[in-house]
N, C-alpha and C positions, 0 to 999 in steps of 0.2 A: 556753565559758569567757566569765567577766563577766568582762565589758570594767570597770573602776570609773571614781572622778572623776580618780584621776589619769592615766588609759589614754585616758581620752574626751576630759580637757583635751589634752594631745597630738594627739588625732584629732580636734577640733571644728573645728579648720581647714578637715579635709579634708570634712568632714561634708555642707556646704551648709545647716545648720541654722537658724533664724529664731530668733540669739540675739543678748542685747544683752553680754551676760554671761556664760560659761558657767561661770569656775569662782572667782571671788571673787579671794581672797588668792595662786590658784596662777598668773592666768593668765588673761585673758578672751578672748573672743572674739568682734570688731569688729561693732558692731547695723548692721542694714538699714536705717541711713536717708535721707533722699531722699527722692525721687519715688516717684507712685505707683503704675510699671510700666508704668503707660499713656500716657508722656509730657509727664502735666500739669508744667508748671512747675516740674523738676525742679532747679533751674542754683542746685546750696546756696551756688556761688561770689559769685554777687550780693548776701549778705546774711551772709559772714562776719564776724565778729567779727574788728575787727585784733589782730594779735599783736603781741603786746611780750613781751619776757621780762624777769622781776622776782626778782633778787638780793638777798639782802644781805649773804650770805656769800661770797666767793670760792672756789673750789672747789680742793684739794688736785690734785684731777686733771681735768680740764677735759673736757667729752662733746668726743670729737674722731670724730663723725659725726651723720647727723640721727638716726638711731635708739638710740646710745648717753646713757649717763649718766653724771654727772659723780659723782665719786666724794670721800665727807668721810674723813678718819683720826681727827679729832675735833669735837663740837662747839663752838663759839666760848664762847671764855671769857665775851663780854660781849655776850650774843643783843642783836640791835638789832628793836627794835617794825618793825613792817612795814604799820600803819595807825596811824592819826591822832586816832581818838578812839571812843568806844563805839557800834557797829554798829546796839542794839536798841534800840526806843524806851522797856521798860520796861514793856509791855505782858506777851504768851503767844503761844510759836508751835509750834504742833506740827506733827508730820514723823513720819512711814514707812517705815521704809528695811528691810533684810534685814541676816545675819551667816555669818559662819563659826566664830563664835567660841564661847565661851560666855557664856551669859547674866550681863552685868554684875551689881552689886546696887542694887535700885530706888534714887530720889532720893534720897529721905530716908536711904538709908544709904550713898548715894557719895560721898562727898568732893571727887571729880574731878567728876563731873558740876557739883553744887554750883559749884562753880570757875569751870567754863565759862559755865555761865548767871550768874553775878558777871560775867563778862568780856566778857561776850557784851552784856548788859543787858537780858538778855530771860528771859522761865519757856523753858528752850525743853524741849519733851516728846515726847521717842520713841517710837513705838511701832514693835517691835519683834521679826525674826520669825524663826527659824533657815531659813538656804537651801531648806532641802529645802521649805517649808511656803510660803516666800514667794508664788510664784505666786496661790493658791489665794486665799492671805489678800489679793493685790490684784484678785483680782479679784471676791471678795466685796463688798471696799470702793469697787469703780469701779459696781457695783451698785446695790450702796444707795445712793450718791450723797450720803453723809453724807462728802466729802474733810477732809485734815486740809491742810495750809495749803501743805505742801509734799510730794512721792511720789518715791520713787522707779521710775522705768522701766524697769527691766536686761532683760525680754524684747519681742521686736517682739509686737504684736496682732494681730490679725484688724482687718483695716480700721482700718490704724493713723493714716493724716491722718484721717481721717471721727471716727474715734475723739477725734484731741487738739485738735481742731477744735469737737469740743461737748463738750469735759469739763476742759479746761484754760487756764491764760491763754498766749495769745503773746507771746513775749518779745522779737520780733522790735526791737521798737522801741526798747530798752531794754541791747539788747547789740551789736548790729550793726553792723558799722564800726568808730566811731573810739566810740559810745555806752559801750561794752565798757570805755575809757580809764577810767574814773570810778569801776572796780572793776580794779582791777592785778594782783592776786593771779588774775584770772580774764580776764585779756586775756593773762596767760602758758598760760592752756592751748590747748596746739596743733591747729591748726588740722585736723589727720586725725581726733582728738576731736570737736571741735566740729561733726565733718559726721554725727556720733552721733547728735546730737540735731535733727539740719535735716530738714524735713519737706515737702513741698509750698513749697517758699521762703519758711520761716520755721522760725525758734530758739522749741521746743518746751520747753526745760527747760538746765538748768545741767549740763554730762557731767562724770565722775570720772575722771580720767585714769589710764591704765594703761599703761605698756611696752607697746610691738607687739613687745619680745625674744619670745615665744611663749616654748614648752617649752625646758630644758637639761637634756641628761644630765647629773647630778649624779655626779663621778668621785673617790672615793677614791684620788687623785692615789699619796700618797702608801702605797699600796696596790700600783698598779703597779711606782711604784720599786724597791718590797721584792722582789716576787716575781717583777721583769726583764721587766717587760712594753713595748711599745713604749707612752708617753704621750701620741701626737701621733701615729696613723696619717694615712695618704696616700691610701687608698683602701679600696673595700671588702675586697681580701682582705690588705690588712693590718691592718682594723678584725676580723676574725674573727682572725686569729693571734694578735691580743692578746689576744681573746677567751680563746683555745682556752689560751694561757698561761697565762691567772686561773683556768683550773677544773682544780680535781682532784675529782672525785667523793669517794675516798679518803677525803679531811682535809675534805668539807665543803665546800669551796670554788667558786661557781662565779661566771660572770662578770656573769650580769644573775639579776633576777627579776621584772621586767613585760613580757612581748611586747608586750601595745598600746603602750605605748610606746614601746618600740623599734622599731616597724614608723613610729610618727610620724618618730625620727631617719634612718632608713633610707629614708623617702623621702624627708626631703632629701638624701638622698647621690644619688638617682636620679633630681632636679630637680624634686620636686612638693613644694612647701613651701603654694599656696592650695588652696581647694576649686575656688575657678573661673579660668580663665587667658582676657583679653583679650589679643589682637590682631588692629588694625583695628578694631576695635568688635564682632569675631567672637566671643563667649566659649565656650567647651570647659568640659564637666568634669574635670579631673584624675584620677577614680580610675577612668574610664575610659579613662586611657591607660595605655599598653604600660608606660610609664615606674611607673605604681605598682603595675600586676600583679608587674613585678619586684622592688618593694619588698616583694610580699607576701612571693616564692618566696626572695626573699635572708632571710627575717627565717626562714621557715618550715626553711630550711636550717638554721639555728644553732640552733636548737629542735630540728631532729631530731638537731641533733649534741651534745648533751647540755651545751649551753652556757650553759642557762637551769637554774633552781631548779628539781625533781621539781613541788612544789609552789605554780611560780607563779602558777597561774591561780585560784589555791583560797584565798586571803589579802588580805587588806586593805592598806591603804596604810602602817598601823600598824607590823604586822608587817614589810613589801617596805622602812621605814623601820630597821628594829632587823635586817633582816638588813644592808643597808649600813653601820651601825652599828660591827656587831659582826666586819663583815671576814667574812660568810657568800657576800655578793657585794660586788660593786666600783660597780653601777652604780645611778641610782632616776634615775627621768624624771618631771620635773615645770615647775610654773611654776619664773619667775625668782622668786618674793617669797616662796616658800617655803624661797628658800637658809639664812636666818639661823638657820630650826632645824635646822640638819644644823651650825651651829658652836657652838649653845647644846649639845645632844647631844654633840658630839666636844669639848668643850671640859677633860676627863679625861683623853684620848688621847693618849698621849703622840708627838708627831710627826704628827699629824692632820691631814690637808689636803684637802679639798672643793673643787676645783677644776668645772669646766664646761668639756666636751670641743664644742668643733663637728665635723660631720660633712664629713668630707672629700667632694668629688666620687667617684662610685664607680668612673671609673677612672683616679681625680687629679684637679687640680684643682679646683675651686670648686664648693660643693652650692647649695642655692639655701631659704631661708628663708620662712615666707608671715609678711606682717605682717597680723599678728592680734592682736585686744589694747586696740584704743585708748583702752576706757571701760568702768569697771563698772555701767555705767547712767547715767542724765540723773533730773537734781530737777527735776518739774513744780510748775507751781504752780497752787494753786484762782486760780479766777476773780475779780478784784475789777475795781472799777469806780477803787479808789483808788491814784493812781500811785507813791505816799509807801510802800503798803504793799507792792509789787511791788517796790520800790527798800530798802526793809528787810530784806525777805527775800534779795535781792541782797548787800547788803552783808552779812550774818551768813553766807552761802556765801561771800565773799570773805574773812570771818575766818579762818573754819574751811581754806581754800585758804592760808593764809601762806603761805612756803616755810620750807624749810629754814635752821636758822640764826637768826628769827625768836621772839621770846620768846612769839609765840602758838604756835608749832609745837610749842614746849618744851609748853606746857602743853595745848594738845591729845592730842598723843602721850602726855607721861608726867607729867604732873597735876601733884600741887602738891607742892613739894619739900618734903622730911623727912617726907612722909606718903607720897605714892605712890611718890618715886624718893627716891635721894642722888647726890653727884654721885663720883664717883670722878677726881680730878682736872677737867677741865670738861667727861666724859663723866657723864651721868642713865642712872643704874643702877635700876631696877624694884625696889621694895621684895615682899614678897609681897601686901599690900594692892597696892600700886599695878599688880599684873597678875590681879588682881581683879576693881579699878575699872576700868584701861583698854581693857576690851574693851565698853565702852561705842561704838556704830556708827558714828564722826563719820567715820568715811573712808568709808561709805559715805552719807555726804550729802554731803559736799564734802571734797579733798584738793589739794593740788600735784600735779605734776608729777614724777616719783619723783626719786631721790639713792641710789646708794650709801651705805651709814655701818653699822658696824658696834660700836659703842660696844666703846673695848678689844681692839681687833682688827683694826688695820691692815693684817695680814699679808690679812684677807678677803677687805679692800675690793680689795686690789690684784689674786686671784686672778676678782673680780666682774670688776672693772674688765679685765684682760687678755680675757676672755671676751666681755665687749658690744665690746671695739675685734674681736677678732674676728669676732662675729655677724652686730654691726649692719651690716655694709656685704652682706652676704649677703640682708637685708631686701627683698624684692617688695611693695609692700602690694598687699594686696586690692582688685581689683578692681571686687569687690559693695559695696565700703564707700559708705554716700551711697548707694546703690541699693533701693528696695524692692520687694520681690514677696511678692504675696496667696499663692501659693502655697507657700514658704518656711512660711507662720504656718498653714497647712491643712494640707493633705495633705501637705505638705514632711514633718513631722515622723516621720508614722508610716513614709513612705517610708523613709525616713532609719533607723527603728529597726531597719525589715527588711534595708537594706545593712549596716548595722552587726555586725545577728547571724548577715549569711554569712561576714562576715570572721570573726568570730570562731572559725567555723565551720572556717576552714580555719588559723586558729593554732592549734588546738586539734588538731589534725588527722585530724577528722571526714569534711572534705568534702577533694579534693583544691585546688589552687588553681588550675587549669584549669576550676574551676566557680564562679570570680569574674567571669568574664562574662559567664555569663547572668543572674548575678546585679543586673550593673552595666547591662545589658538593658535587665532589667525594670525597676528604679529608673528611668531614662531615659524609658521605656514611660509609666508611672506618673505622674512627675511632672517628670524632669531636663528631657524638651525643653519642658516650661509653664517652668520657672527659666529656660532660657535665653532663650527671646521676650523675658520678661518684663526680663529682667537689660538684655538689648541695643537693645527699644525704651526705657530710661531710663537709659541709654549714651547713644544717639543724641540722647536729649533734652536732655543735660546737654552733649552739644558746642556 
């Protein structure tokens, strides 16, 4: 069985890979920032920027917990400027990043990009690659030494602290403590996100915030109601009963279409959220726990019961999405940022409801959600002796991170009115040209913390907010966030792949669940015990 990008999204939090961002718009795994793993001055709290919320429009639905998001039914009719001056000095700035979207038209044929440069007061040149090619592009760029002014570091590199110190500008004096208040939009970046850009007690970049809400079990709630299924199961047993009600192979109807994604959901039922669990300074690997093996057994039982589309293991996400949209299946698993595409696809379906189902505890009560996805990488700067150049780059990123409801956000996200978007009421609606031009990957340079907003669809905002309200209190922050492990970025990757292959064999029915114990034992002997030691040492140095 092949675990594709969506399934990997859900499994990344459990896999122990060294990634700053695993899956772009659908969710991201947390960086392994912080110390060196040998106890060398890793206390990020001593240099953290001062947090200060920055809001220009009051939300219709205020966030009600630490990890939930505010909701907006409409864009403000009179957007407010978040900045008071043009951030650029009239010269040029180069940046390098990645994208998960189609390549946008070049600057000469892109009115959105031209407008951004005008508003920034600089010629912003962006070199970017498809996500699949970016790691190779990054390595080539670093090796060649010809750095752009800003570059997105999205994955942990070997000898990361040393690489940063040798290659990039230390931004600590510009951003630590109250220094960040010169850049109000950057000061609104949450503490957990900043920790992903701190290594050896220094700030090495401006992180791009993402919600730690993680994966969502997207649910065609209208189909559940239509077919008489329980819309809010309170245990694994009730969850299986719900899925059985939804499955009728004679009508080409199944509950699920993504075994790997559902495993992540069932793992939450069994109390497994993050890859590592910390208790009194001691780290344990979650996949080595009986709870994770039970999650595997529970998922296999549902596969064997015929609750999955028979082609589940053989298709790509696009086909899985189509199954959900046309009612062949009722659930899809992915990052919360992918929610909007379902509303677009279902716009012409009468009664369409795409909600998110929160996992119950296996035997009742609450589940556990991993706290991953704090950032989509961080923007590091080419070294310079000119502090004003650093300040200019920070002003550019501050402008791009202007909050929802501002004129800057509207221009960055939707482009030029009358060209890239039109207004329906006060809500911007992209034109066909706008849809093409706004794929320019500004959101992988800098972006404000997320909000819930679906133009013209307040019901969708309510559905997302309801999910966030239920899911957010269940989040347990990943204890490895802010801890650097050299093993994770060397031998960890190949060992993690082997462990994932063993899991795939079980989900495909080619190996019994009992084989998992041997696979995990091999993983721990190869890298897991070293990871444990390195995380514990770095954690102890932070205490």
